[in-house]
Structure formats: C-alpha cells, structure tokens
Steps between C-alpha positions, in 0.01 A plus 500: 500500500687177418382316185447123516802292407552133421877548516663480841799702372294811426221699658402507862670261740295187576317538834656280774163332563517350149820296538304171484349613167820653354574209258161554329577860398530520124324404180453130422368344179451148364240235435275268692226244482156502654184300550145641477336386824150463360595292192843357559621654173871572490656816357837668454570861581767768500538730793676811624520585872639821643582564869596861555550733800526869580676480838186441706427167678320318218562366150271600217409192294374476143446188289387458138439175321414389146389166360742313269441234233699179476779679310524785754321761286272744685132414461359784709545705816391318816480608864659798676539569866660763719539576862745522785722263697569616857680369803270344758500524878781247560851502355419232238134588448371665186177634357393553139196689375433418134215592263450352155320584175280194562329693782674336794644690799713271711676552833783251559703429808808280519863463580832583347777240519843463355435595134135382520168668570179317580166681511136394530177696486365632829211677320369462141248754380355495148342792317121448456547366144813289567523127561529405863841376614515353848881518522840477341841381622825612340858379547781708349868406510833595351698216349843501344570304182724481202295775338531736798271582791128447441189604689269197500153479640202267532146582597198308614151644452171420677217624273171563675389183679789287374816372674849634431650362179816578299449810283820681378873439494773701330870550472611860454839658433613841616437738209 
C-alpha cells in the first residue's frame, strides 16, 4: 500500500491521468479575505490546502481555515472541507467532490487550463440542518511573482435563493 504524498519526489508516481492537476500537488498556506453573503460583512482568514496522491487517478484534497483579526492573530477555527479532485471525461475536464463541516456536499465539474482550474457546482446537497447553497464557482490559478509561485483563488457563492456573489479570495504559498 502506497501512503499519500504531497511531494512529487517521493512516494508513488503520479498517475498519468493527473497531469493537468500536477501543479496543485503539495501543501499551500496563506491568507485571504471573504464576504458573508447574508450580511455583506467582510472578514480575513488564514488557510492551509493540501493536495496529495497515492498513485491512483485522483488527488485527495483537504482545506482548513481560521478567522483572523486586523493584526493577523487567530480569532478561532473556521471551516474545513475535504474531498477528491479527479480527471473528467475529456482531456481538460475535471471533477471535484467536496464535503464541508458546514454540512454541504458539493459536486463540481470544470476544466483545467494552463496553470488554472475552473470548477462550478453541478450538484449541491445540504445536510438536513445545514443552510441551503444553490451553487459555488471557484477559479484557481498559479501565478509567479517576486515572492515565488503562489496559488491564488476566488470563489462566488449562491446561497439558497440568491444570485452568485463574490465570497472568498486568497493567495497561498507552497509550504
């Protein structure tokens, strides 16, 4: 049995079907900003993402976030999510299945481009006690800068009965 790895230099070789997702493999951490859809309140957060593999044709995904005050000190733990990113039917297609501690189970479909990944919900299913979310769109990209390569992303959220609106954006460095 091969253990999961976030390091392409060790562990099982990356499955050939994952070449479009290869740049995501690793651990990423940094900060972001968000907007609460229901109130418009803004917040800052820290986040850690991990994309790992075990040689099979999917990436395991885990994300943790925590709320920050104006000075960057941790206020409290926030949301967590985990799931799997998989190649889709076509060469640039991808799928992601992600569940969160807020009670959401989301199935995304999308495309992989040159150092960018765009996904949108195909199905959103809440637990019986969770808030309804009609959909979410996410755009991830790798950008190079003076401070090295960064994974940046932006999301739009459509809470139950509301249109899509900006929700989260972050800039993460490889840890």
